[in-house]
ChimeraX commands (.cxc) that place a marker at each C-alpha (Angstrom):
marker #1 position 98.71,85.14,121.52 radius 0.5
marker #1 position 98.87,88.48,123.28 radius 0.5
marker #1 position 96.12,90.20,121.03 radius 0.5
marker #1 position 96.63,93.77,122.65 radius 0.5
marker #1 position 100.27,93.52,121.96 radius 0.5
marker #1 position 99.57,92.72,118.35 radius 0.5
marker #1 position 97.22,95.84,118.18 radius 0.5
marker #1 position 99.75,97.82,119.53 radius 0.5
marker #1 position 102.42,96.54,117.02 radius 0.5
marker #1 position 100.34,97.21,114.08 radius 0.5
marker #1 position 99.45,100.71,115.31 radius 0.5
marker #1 position 103.18,101.36,115.64 radius 0.5
marker #1 position 103.77,100.00,112.20 radius 0.5
marker #1 position 106.34,97.55,113.54 radius 0.5
marker #1 position 106.44,95.17,110.68 radius 0.5
marker #1 position 109.08,92.79,112.07 radius 0.5
marker #1 position 107.23,92.35,115.37 radius 0.5
marker #1 position 103.95,91.98,113.64 radius 0.5
marker #1 position 105.10,89.14,111.08 radius 0.5
marker #1 position 107.00,87.35,113.88 radius 0.5
marker #1 position 104.12,87.38,116.27 radius 0.5
marker #1 position 102.06,85.92,113.43 radius 0.5
marker #1 position 104.41,83.51,112.12 radius 0.5
marker #1 position 104.52,81.99,115.75 radius 0.5
marker #1 position 100.94,81.99,115.99 radius 0.5
marker #1 position 100.52,79.91,112.79 radius 0.5
marker #1 position 102.79,77.36,113.90 radius 0.5
marker #1 position 100.73,76.63,117.03 radius 0.5
marker #1 position 98.09,75.38,114.37 radius 0.5
marker #1 position 95.26,77.75,115.69 radius 0.5
marker #1 position 91.57,77.26,115.10 radius 0.5
marker #1 position 89.79,79.36,112.73 radius 0.5
marker #1 position 88.02,81.32,115.40 radius 0.5
marker #1 position 91.40,82.11,116.94 radius 0.5
marker #1 position 92.82,83.27,113.53 radius 0.5
marker #1 position 89.68,85.51,113.30 radius 0.5
marker #1 position 90.57,87.24,116.68 radius 0.5
marker #1 position 93.78,87.88,115.45 radius 0.5
marker #1 position 92.39,89.34,112.02 radius 0.5
marker #1 position 90.20,91.52,114.35 radius 0.5
marker #1 position 93.29,92.62,116.72 radius 0.5
marker #1 position 95.24,93.63,113.45 radius 0.5
marker #1 position 92.13,95.73,112.35 radius 0.5
marker #1 position 92.04,97.44,115.67 radius 0.5
marker #1 position 95.64,98.47,114.97 radius 0.5
marker #1 position 94.69,99.82,111.75 radius 0.5
marker #1 position 92.16,101.85,113.55 radius 0.5
marker #1 position 94.81,103.18,115.84 radius 0.5
marker #1 position 96.76,104.17,112.49 radius 0.5
marker #1 position 93.62,105.97,111.23 radius 0.5
marker #1 position 93.09,107.76,114.50 radius 0.5
marker #1 position 96.89,108.93,114.33 radius 0.5
marker #1 position 96.57,110.03,110.70 radius 0.5
marker #1 position 93.35,112.03,111.45 radius 0.5
marker #1 position 95.40,113.66,114.27 radius 0.5
marker #1 position 98.39,114.58,111.82 radius 0.5
marker #1 position 100.87,112.11,113.55 radius 0.5
marker #1 position 100.87,109.78,110.70 radius 0.5
marker #1 position 101.00,110.56,107.00 radius 0.5
marker #1 position 99.86,109.32,103.70 radius 0.5
marker #1 position 102.79,107.17,103.27 radius 0.5
marker #1 position 102.22,105.71,106.78 radius 0.5
marker #1 position 98.62,104.88,105.56 radius 0.5
marker #1 position 99.88,103.10,102.60 radius 0.5
marker #1 position 102.54,101.21,104.64 radius 0.5
marker #1 position 99.96,99.97,107.04 radius 0.5
marker #1 position 97.66,98.75,104.26 radius 0.5
marker #1 position 100.61,96.64,102.97 radius 0.5
marker #1 position 101.59,95.58,106.41 radius 0.5
marker #1 position 97.99,94.21,106.93 radius 0.5
marker #1 position 97.81,92.73,103.51 radius 0.5
marker #1 position 101.20,90.80,104.62 radius 0.5
marker #1 position 99.38,90.05,107.96 radius 0.5
marker #1 position 96.30,88.40,106.03 radius 0.5
marker #1 position 98.81,86.44,103.71 radius 0.5
marker #1 position 100.66,85.10,106.81 radius 0.5
marker #1 position 97.34,84.00,108.40 radius 0.5
marker #1 position 95.98,82.54,104.97 radius 0.5
marker #1 position 96.77,79.00,105.80 radius 0.5
marker #1 position 94.51,79.18,108.94 radius 0.5
marker #1 position 91.82,81.47,108.01 radius 0.5
marker #1 position 88.97,79.82,106.02 radius 0.5
marker #1 position 90.91,76.49,106.75 radius 0.5
marker #1 position 92.74,77.00,103.67 radius 0.5
marker #1 position 89.98,75.84,101.56 radius 0.5
marker #1 position 90.60,75.61,97.84 radius 0.5
marker #1 position 87.40,75.36,96.59 radius 0.5
marker #1 position 86.13,78.86,95.83 radius 0.5
marker #1 position 82.85,79.91,97.50 radius 0.5
marker #1 position 81.89,82.71,94.98 radius 0.5
marker #1 position 83.34,85.31,92.74 radius 0.5
marker #1 position 83.78,89.18,93.53 radius 0.5
marker #1 position 84.47,91.95,90.72 radius 0.5
marker #1 position 85.92,94.57,92.90 radius 0.5
marker #1 position 87.26,98.13,92.15 radius 0.5
marker #1 position 87.70,101.63,93.41 radius 0.5
marker #1 position 85.08,103.90,91.49 radius 0.5
marker #1 position 85.96,106.43,88.73 radius 0.5
marker #1 position 87.48,109.81,90.20 radius 0.5
marker #1 position 88.92,108.02,93.35 radius 0.5
marker #1 position 92.32,106.87,93.61 radius 0.5
marker #1 position 92.38,105.23,97.08 radius 0.5
marker #1 position 93.04,101.53,97.33 radius 0.5
marker #1 position 93.98,100.69,100.90 radius 0.5
marker #1 position 90.47,99.68,101.90 radius 0.5
marker #1 position 89.82,97.85,98.73 radius 0.5
marker #1 position 93.19,95.89,99.17 radius 0.5
marker #1 position 92.29,94.94,102.67 radius 0.5
marker #1 position 88.90,93.64,101.75 radius 0.5
marker #1 position 90.47,91.71,98.64 radius 0.5
marker #1 position 92.90,90.13,100.94 radius 0.5
marker #1 position 90.21,89.26,103.66 radius 0.5
marker #1 position 87.84,87.91,100.75 radius 0.5
marker #1 position 90.36,85.86,99.34 radius 0.5
marker #1 position 91.31,84.38,102.78 radius 0.5
marker #1 position 87.67,83.45,103.11 radius 0.5
marker #1 position 87.59,81.54,100.04 radius 0.5
marker #1 position 86.30,84.10,97.32 radius 0.5
marker #1 position 87.81,84.28,93.63 radius 0.5
marker #1 position 88.56,88.35,93.70 radius 0.5
marker #1 position 88.97,90.35,90.31 radius 0.5
marker #1 position 90.38,93.46,91.23 radius 0.5
marker #1 position 90.17,95.91,88.36 radius 0.5
marker #1 position 92.03,98.58,90.39 radius 0.5
marker #1 position 91.30,102.34,91.02 radius 0.5
marker #1 position 89.57,105.23,89.30 radius 0.5
marker #1 position 87.23,102.54,87.36 radius 0.5
marker #1 position 84.59,103.58,84.94 radius 0.5
marker #1 position 81.33,102.30,84.58 radius 0.5
marker #1 position 82.32,100.62,81.36 radius 0.5
marker #1 position 85.16,99.05,83.08 radius 0.5
marker #1 position 82.97,97.51,85.61 radius 0.5
marker #1 position 80.26,96.28,82.96 radius 0.5
marker #1 position 83.01,94.89,80.79 radius 0.5
marker #1 position 84.37,92.65,83.78 radius 0.5
marker #1 position 81.23,91.63,84.94 radius 0.5
marker #1 position 80.27,90.34,81.50 radius 0.5
marker #1 position 83.63,88.52,81.39 radius 0.5
marker #1 position 83.57,86.64,84.59 radius 0.5
marker #1 position 79.86,86.64,85.55 radius 0.5
marker #1 position 80.51,87.31,89.48 radius 0.5
marker #1 position 78.03,86.68,92.16 radius 0.5
marker #1 position 79.00,89.86,93.98 radius 0.5
marker #1 position 80.20,93.55,93.00 radius 0.5
marker #1 position 82.17,95.47,95.47 radius 0.5
marker #1 position 82.69,99.09,94.96 radius 0.5
marker #1 position 85.08,101.20,97.21 radius 0.5
marker #1 position 85.42,104.92,97.39 radius 0.5
marker #1 position 86.75,107.27,100.04 radius 0.5
marker #1 position 85.72,110.77,98.51 radius 0.5
marker #1 position 82.35,112.07,98.66 radius 0.5
marker #1 position 82.26,111.94,94.86 radius 0.5
marker #1 position 82.59,108.18,94.85 radius 0.5
marker #1 position 78.85,107.93,95.66 radius 0.5
marker #1 position 77.75,109.59,92.37 radius 0.5
marker #1 position 80.38,107.28,90.59 radius 0.5
marker #1 position 78.84,104.19,92.21 radius 0.5
marker #1 position 75.41,105.29,90.97 radius 0.5
marker #1 position 76.50,105.51,87.47 radius 0.5
marker #1 position 77.90,102.15,87.76 radius 0.5
marker #1 position 74.90,100.46,88.67 radius 0.5
marker #1 position 72.70,102.65,86.50 radius 0.5
marker #1 position 74.92,101.22,83.61 radius 0.5
marker #1 position 74.61,97.76,85.06 radius 0.5
marker #1 position 70.88,98.05,84.71 radius 0.5
marker #1 position 70.87,99.35,81.11 radius 0.5
marker #1 position 72.98,96.30,80.16 radius 0.5
marker #1 position 70.65,93.97,82.19 radius 0.5
marker #1 position 73.52,92.90,84.39 radius 0.5
marker #1 position 71.88,94.55,87.85 radius 0.5
marker #1 position 69.35,91.31,88.72 radius 0.5
marker #1 position 71.82,88.51,88.92 radius 0.5
marker #1 position 74.39,89.97,91.54 radius 0.5
marker #1 position 74.52,91.62,94.86 radius 0.5
marker #1 position 76.32,94.92,95.23 radius 0.5
marker #1 position 78.14,95.89,98.33 radius 0.5
marker #1 position 79.73,99.58,98.65 radius 0.5
marker #1 position 82.25,100.41,101.03 radius 0.5
marker #1 position 84.19,103.51,102.15 radius 0.5
marker #1 position 84.25,106.58,104.42 radius 0.5
marker #1 position 81.41,108.46,102.75 radius 0.5
marker #1 position 79.03,105.30,102.58 radius 0.5
marker #1 position 75.95,105.64,104.61 radius 0.5
marker #1 position 72.69,103.67,104.66 radius 0.5
marker #1 position 71.28,106.65,102.68 radius 0.5
marker #1 position 73.94,106.45,100.00 radius 0.5
marker #1 position 73.29,102.78,99.85 radius 0.5
marker #1 position 69.69,103.51,98.99 radius 0.5
marker #1 position 70.45,106.26,96.67 radius 0.5
marker #1 position 73.05,104.34,94.45 radius 0.5
marker #1 position 70.87,101.21,94.60 radius 0.5
marker #1 position 73.32,98.91,96.37 radius 0.5
marker #1 position 72.36,95.92,98.46 radius 0.5
marker #1 position 74.58,96.48,101.06 radius 0.5
marker #1 position 77.16,98.89,102.78 radius 0.5
marker #1 position 80.20,98.75,105.18 radius 0.5
marker #1 position 82.88,100.83,106.63 radius 0.5
marker #1 position 84.81,97.62,107.74 radius 0.5
marker #1 position 86.50,95.25,105.70 radius 0.5
marker #1 position 85.68,92.40,108.13 radius 0.5
marker #1 position 81.83,93.10,108.20 radius 0.5
marker #1 position 81.90,93.27,104.34 radius 0.5
marker #1 position 83.49,89.84,104.14 radius 0.5
marker #1 position 80.80,88.38,106.50 radius 0.5
marker #1 position 77.87,90.21,104.50 radius 0.5
marker #1 position 79.42,88.40,101.16 radius 0.5
marker #1 position 79.74,85.09,102.79 radius 0.5
marker #1 position 75.94,85.46,103.85 radius 0.5
marker #1 position 75.05,85.97,100.37 radius 0.5
marker #1 position 76.63,82.90,99.15 radius 0.5
marker #1 position 75.44,80.45,101.76 radius 0.5
marker link #1:1,2 radius 0.2
marker link #1:2,3 radius 0.2
marker link #1:3,4 radius 0.2
marker link #1:4,5 radius 0.2
marker link #1:5,6 radius 0.2
marker link #1:6,7 radius 0.2
marker link #1:7,8 radius 0.2
marker link #1:8,9 radius 0.2
marker link #1:9,10 radius 0.2
marker link #1:10,11 radius 0.2
marker link #1:11,12 radius 0.2
marker link #1:12,13 radius 0.2
marker link #1:13,14 radius 0.2
marker link #1:14,15 radius 0.2
marker link #1:15,16 radius 0.2
marker link #1:16,17 radius 0.2
marker link #1:17,18 radius 0.2
marker link #1:18,19 radius 0.2
marker link #1:19,20 radius 0.2
marker link #1:20,21 radius 0.2
marker link #1:21,22 radius 0.2
marker link #1:22,23 radius 0.2
marker link #1:23,24 radius 0.2
marker link #1:24,25 radius 0.2
marker link #1:25,26 radius 0.2
marker link #1:26,27 radius 0.2
marker link #1:27,28 radius 0.2
marker link #1:28,29 radius 0.2
marker link #1:29,30 radius 0.2
marker link #1:30,31 radius 0.2
marker link #1:31,32 radius 0.2
marker link #1:32,33 radius 0.2
marker link #1:33,34 radius 0.2
marker link #1:34,35 radius 0.2
marker link #1:35,36 radius 0.2
marker link #1:36,37 radius 0.2
marker link #1:37,38 radius 0.2
marker link #1:38,39 radius 0.2
marker link #1:39,40 radius 0.2
marker link #1:40,41 radius 0.2
marker link #1:41,42 radius 0.2
marker link #1:42,43 radius 0.2
marker link #1:43,44 radius 0.2
marker link #1:44,45 radius 0.2
marker link #1:45,46 radius 0.2
marker link #1:46,47 radius 0.2
marker link #1:47,48 radius 0.2
marker link #1:48,49 radius 0.2
marker link #1:49,50 radius 0.2
marker link #1:50,51 radius 0.2
marker link #1:51,52 radius 0.2
marker link #1:52,53 radius 0.2
marker link #1:53,54 radius 0.2
marker link #1:54,55 radius 0.2
marker link #1:55,56 radius 0.2
marker link #1:56,57 radius 0.2
marker link #1:57,58 radius 0.2
marker link #1:58,59 radius 0.2
marker link #1:59,60 radius 0.2
marker link #1:60,61 radius 0.2
marker link #1:61,62 radius 0.2
marker link #1:62,63 radius 0.2
marker link #1:63,64 radius 0.2
marker link #1:64,65 radius 0.2
marker link #1:65,66 radius 0.2
marker link #1:66,67 radius 0.2
marker link #1:67,68 radius 0.2
marker link #1:68,69 radius 0.2
marker link #1:69,70 radius 0.2
marker link #1:70,71 radius 0.2
marker link #1:71,72 radius 0.2
marker link #1:72,73 radius 0.2
marker link #1:73,74 radius 0.2
marker link #1:74,75 radius 0.2
marker link #1:75,76 radius 0.2
marker link #1:76,77 radius 0.2
marker link #1:77,78 radius 0.2
marker link #1:78,79 radius 0.2
marker link #1:79,80 radius 0.2
marker link #1:80,81 radius 0.2
marker link #1:81,82 radius 0.2
marker link #1:82,83 radius 0.2
marker link #1:83,84 radius 0.2
marker link #1:84,85 radius 0.2
marker link #1:85,86 radius 0.2
marker link #1:86,87 radius 0.2
marker link #1:87,88 radius 0.2
marker link #1:88,89 radius 0.2
marker link #1:89,90 radius 0.2
marker link #1:90,91 radius 0.2
marker link #1:91,92 radius 0.2
marker link #1:92,93 radius 0.2
marker link #1:93,94 radius 0.2
marker link #1:94,95 radius 0.2
marker link #1:95,96 radius 0.2
marker link #1:96,97 radius 0.2
marker link #1:97,98 radius 0.2
marker link #1:98,99 radius 0.2
marker link #1:99,100 radius 0.2
marker link #1:100,101 radius 0.2
marker link #1:101,102 radius 0.2
marker link #1:102,103 radius 0.2
marker link #1:103,104 radius 0.2
marker link #1:104,105 radius 0.2
marker link #1:105,106 radius 0.2
marker link #1:106,107 radius 0.2
marker link #1:107,108 radius 0.2
marker link #1:108,109 radius 0.2
marker link #1:109,110 radius 0.2
marker link #1:110,111 radius 0.2
marker link #1:111,112 radius 0.2
marker link #1:112,113 radius 0.2
marker link #1:113,114 radius 0.2
marker link #1:114,115 radius 0.2
marker link #1:115,116 radius 0.2
marker link #1:116,117 radius 0.2
marker link #1:117,118 radius 0.2
marker link #1:118,119 radius 0.2
marker link #1:119,120 radius 0.2
marker link #1:120,121 radius 0.2
marker link #1:121,122 radius 0.2
marker link #1:122,123 radius 0.2
marker link #1:123,124 radius 0.2
marker link #1:124,125 radius 0.2
marker link #1:125,126 radius 0.2
marker link #1:126,127 radius 0.2
marker link #1:127,128 radius 0.2
marker link #1:128,129 radius 0.2
marker link #1:129,130 radius 0.2
marker link #1:130,131 radius 0.2
marker link #1:131,132 radius 0.2
marker link #1:132,133 radius 0.2
marker link #1:133,134 radius 0.2
marker link #1:134,135 radius 0.2
marker link #1:135,136 radius 0.2
marker link #1:136,137 radius 0.2
marker link #1:137,138 radius 0.2
marker link #1:138,139 radius 0.2
marker link #1:139,140 radius 0.2
marker link #1:140,141 radius 0.2
marker link #1:141,142 radius 0.2
marker link #1:142,143 radius 0.2
marker link #1:143,144 radius 0.2
marker link #1:144,145 radius 0.2
marker link #1:145,146 radius 0.2
marker link #1:146,147 radius 0.2
marker link #1:147,148 radius 0.2
marker link #1:148,149 radius 0.2
marker link #1:149,150 radius 0.2
marker link #1:150,151 radius 0.2
marker link #1:151,152 radius 0.2
marker link #1:152,153 radius 0.2
marker link #1:153,154 radius 0.2
marker link #1:154,155 radius 0.2
marker link #1:155,156 radius 0.2
marker link #1:156,157 radius 0.2
marker link #1:157,158 radius 0.2
marker link #1:158,159 radius 0.2
marker link #1:159,160 radius 0.2
marker link #1:160,161 radius 0.2
marker link #1:161,162 radius 0.2
marker link #1:162,163 radius 0.2
marker link #1:163,164 radius 0.2
marker link #1:164,165 radius 0.2
marker link #1:165,166 radius 0.2
marker link #1:166,167 radius 0.2
marker link #1:167,168 radius 0.2
marker link #1:168,169 radius 0.2
marker link #1:169,170 radius 0.2
marker link #1:170,171 radius 0.2
marker link #1:171,172 radius 0.2
marker link #1:172,173 radius 0.2
marker link #1:173,174 radius 0.2
marker link #1:174,175 radius 0.2
marker link #1:175,176 radius 0.2
marker link #1:176,177 radius 0.2
marker link #1:177,178 radius 0.2
marker link #1:178,179 radius 0.2
marker link #1:179,180 radius 0.2
marker link #1:180,181 radius 0.2
marker link #1:181,182 radius 0.2
marker link #1:182,183 radius 0.2
marker link #1:183,184 radius 0.2
marker link #1:184,185 radius 0.2
marker link #1:185,186 radius 0.2
marker link #1:186,187 radius 0.2
marker link #1:187,188 radius 0.2
marker link #1:188,189 radius 0.2
marker link #1:189,190 radius 0.2
marker link #1:190,191 radius 0.2
marker link #1:191,192 radius 0.2
marker link #1:192,193 radius 0.2
marker link #1:193,194 radius 0.2
marker link #1:194,195 radius 0.2
marker link #1:195,196 radius 0.2
marker link #1:196,197 radius 0.2
marker link #1:197,198 radius 0.2
marker link #1:198,199 radius 0.2
marker link #1:199,200 radius 0.2
marker link #1:200,201 radius 0.2
marker link #1:201,202 radius 0.2
marker link #1:202,203 radius 0.2
marker link #1:203,204 radius 0.2
marker link #1:204,205 radius 0.2
marker link #1:205,206 radius 0.2
marker link #1:206,207 radius 0.2
marker link #1:207,208 radius 0.2
marker link #1:208,209 radius 0.2
marker link #1:209,210 radius 0.2
marker link #1:210,211 radius 0.2
view
């Protein structure tokens, strides 16, 4: 597998080329480590897409398409990531927080988490503290994932965690926050356990929690 060619194809949003390369790769019966390198190459392609968007060469539609392309890529790789284990390693309630309508990062994280063997309950975008609390009570997950791209998402994350504390739901779960505005300071401010701006890193953190 030519990883740089794959990164380039993702960056160019060349869906046919990407999926053809990935299907050929899966047929070689690769190791999980090789598959992880391929996922990383796809993510580097996404970084190119992000750069081109920042420069004004790509638009929101391109970003959305790139997110869908990566989701298809992860689906194609699912049989070889996480050695196709059927046993679930843990459960995650995931959502984009109130006031934020972005879901690309969340969807990429969901696809990668599912590929790694997690049961993911994705409650969608613009989700209130009550919506999170209700779902947490219903499915009793081990991990809560909150996503946000706008700066106001930080306040929404804090509101959700404060509501969880009121309901006595905070102590039994780990909370990871993700998205552009999240930093170490934001993580401490909202009361989360970890933060990430990279879906693959986020999945690794979650895997460490359920070891």
